[in-house]
Every structure is written in C-alpha cells, then in structure tokens.
Backbone as CSV, one residue per row, in Angstrom:
resi,resn,N_x,N_y,N_z,CA_x,CA_y,CA_z,C_x,C_y,C_z
1,MET,-187.886,-35.336,19.225,-189.103,-36.111,19.394,-189.482,-36.711,18.047
2,GLY,-189.885,-37.942,18.074,-190.148,-38.652,16.841,-191.609,-38.747,16.477
3,GLY,-192.262,-37.649,16.284,-193.642,-37.666,15.825,-194.597,-38.196,16.881
4,THR,-195.520,-39.054,16.452,-196.547,-39.557,17.367,-196.073,-40.747,18.182
5,GLY,-194.870,-41.222,17.956,-194.362,-42.360,18.715,-194.287,-42.087,20.208
6,VAL,-194.011,-40.839,20.579,-193.932,-40.472,21.992,-195.306,-40.603,22.640
7,ILE,-196.331,-40.119,21.953,-197.694,-40.200,22.482,-198.127,-41.656,22.580
8,ASP,-197.835,-42.450,21.557,-198.190,-43.869,21.585,-197.510,-44.584,22.738
9,GLN,-196.251,-44.271,22.976,-195.519,-44.906,24.074,-196.117,-44.498,25.422
10,PHE,-196.453,-43.219,25.581,-197.067,-42.762,26.827,-198.382,-43.484,27.073
11,LEU,-199.227,-43.571,26.044,-200.511,-44.242,26.213,-200.335,-45.718,26.530
12,GLU,-199.329,-46.360,25.949,-199.071,-47.769,26.239,-198.669,-47.961,27.701
13,VAL,-197.767,-47.117,28.193,-197.331,-47.210,29.593,-198.493,-46.900,30.527
14,PHE,-199.262,-45.864,30.213,-200.399,-45.493,31.050,-201.419,-46.627,31.105
15,THR,-201.722,-47.232,29.959,-202.674,-48.341,29.913,-202.170,-49.521,30.732
16,ARG,-200.876,-49.779,30.674,-200.295,-50.872,31.459,-200.474,-50.609,32.960
17,TYR,-200.258,-49.364,33.404,-200.452,-49.033,34.821,-201.912,-49.197,35.227
18,ILE,-202.821,-48.748,34.395,-204.243,-48.872,34.706,-204.632,-50.344,34.800
19,ASP,-204.173,-51.150,33.855,-204.507,-52.570,33.849,-203.895,-53.322,35.027
20,SER,-202.802,-52.817,35.587,-202.139,-53.521,36.687,-202.748,-53.200,38.053
21,GLY,-203.795,-52.411,38.098,-204.456,-52.145,39.368,-204.401,-50.702,39.816
22,PHE,-203.692,-49.854,39.098,-203.638,-48.436,39.450,-205.036,-47.829,39.418
23,GLY,-205.897,-48.348,38.560,-207.255,-47.834,38.438,-208.139,-48.147,39.626
24,LEU,-207.666,-48.994,40.544,-208.455,-49.357,41.713,-208.276,-48.373,42.867
25,LEU,-207.441,-47.366,42.680,-207.184,-46.396,43.746,-208.366,-45.447,43.911
26,GLY,-208.300,-44.641,44.975,-209.405,-43.761,45.339,-209.697,-42.650,44.349
27,GLY,-210.799,-41.952,44.608,-211.271,-40.905,43.716,-210.329,-39.724,43.587
28,GLU,-209.656,-39.359,44.687,-208.738,-38.222,44.624,-207.575,-38.507,43.683
29,VAL,-207.061,-39.723,43.756,-205.954,-40.103,42.883,-206.424,-40.142,41.432
30,ALA,-207.634,-40.634,41.210,-208.182,-40.670,39.853,-208.339,-39.250,39.312
31,PHE,-208.773,-38.328,40.157,-208.921,-36.933,39.734,-207.569,-36.335,39.353
32,ILE,-206.558,-36.565,40.179,-205.221,-36.036,39.886,-204.671,-36.656,38.609
33,ALA,-204.854,-37.973,38.449,-204.364,-38.643,37.243,-205.058,-38.094,36.005
34,THR,-206.369,-37.891,36.096,-207.114,-37.345,34.958,-206.635,-35.937,34.625
35,THR,-206.404,-35.129,35.639,-205.915,-33.768,35.423,-204.553,-33.777,34.745
36,LEU,-203.666,-34.648,35.210,-202.338,-34.735,34.597,-202.413,-35.219,33.153
37,ILE,-203.324,-36.137,32.873,-203.486,-36.622,31.496,-203.982,-35.495,30.600
38,VAL,-204.939,-34.722,31.083,-205.462,-33.603,30.290,-204.353,-32.595,30.006
39,ILE,-203.545,-32.291,31.008,-202.431,-31.360,30.807,-201.445,-31.921,29.793
40,ASP,-201.129,-33.214,29.914,-200.181,-33.844,28.998,-200.695,-33.827,27.561
41,VAL,-201.950,-34.171,27.372,-202.516,-34.195,26.017,-202.586,-32.782,25.451
42,THR,-202.928,-31.802,26.282,-202.977,-30.415,25.824,-201.602,-29.929,25.388
43,LEU,-200.584,-30.223,26.192,-199.227,-29.824,25.814,-198.768,-30.536,24.545
44,ALA,-199.119,-31.806,24.402,-198.760,-32.537,23.186,-199.445,-31.918,21.968
45,ALA,-200.714,-31.532,22.122,-201.439,-30.914,21.005,-200.828,-29.564,20.639
46,LEU,-200.459,-28.775,21.644,-199.831,-27.482,21.364,-198.469,-27.657,20.705
47,PHE,-197.712,-28.650,21.143,-196.404,-28.910,20.557,-196.541,-29.389,19.118
48,TRP,-197.577,-30.191,18.876,-197.775,-30.796,17.565,-198.285,-29.767,16.552
49,SER,-199.026,-28.760,16.999,-199.615,-27.780,16.067,-198.637,-26.708,15.649
C-alpha cells in the first residue's frame, strides 16, 4: 500500500459515484453506505497507526 494514495483514490471514486446519482437512492441504502464508509475509514486509521 502506498501511503495515503489508497485513501485518496477511494474518496475520489466514492465522490464520483455520489455525484453520478448514487446519492439519490433511498434512506436504507444511504445508511448502509454510511456504515460501510465508517468501517472503511476505521480500518484505514487502524492500519495507518
């Protein structure tokens, strides 16, 4: 893994999906997406520390 480049790439892809209309989906999907993002960021923080 190359430092923070992985996180930057993930955020870029995620932002692209949100901007393309993924953010218009229902509340349940938004909840699941938010949960997965929190898990991903937590794992990245644990890996980085």
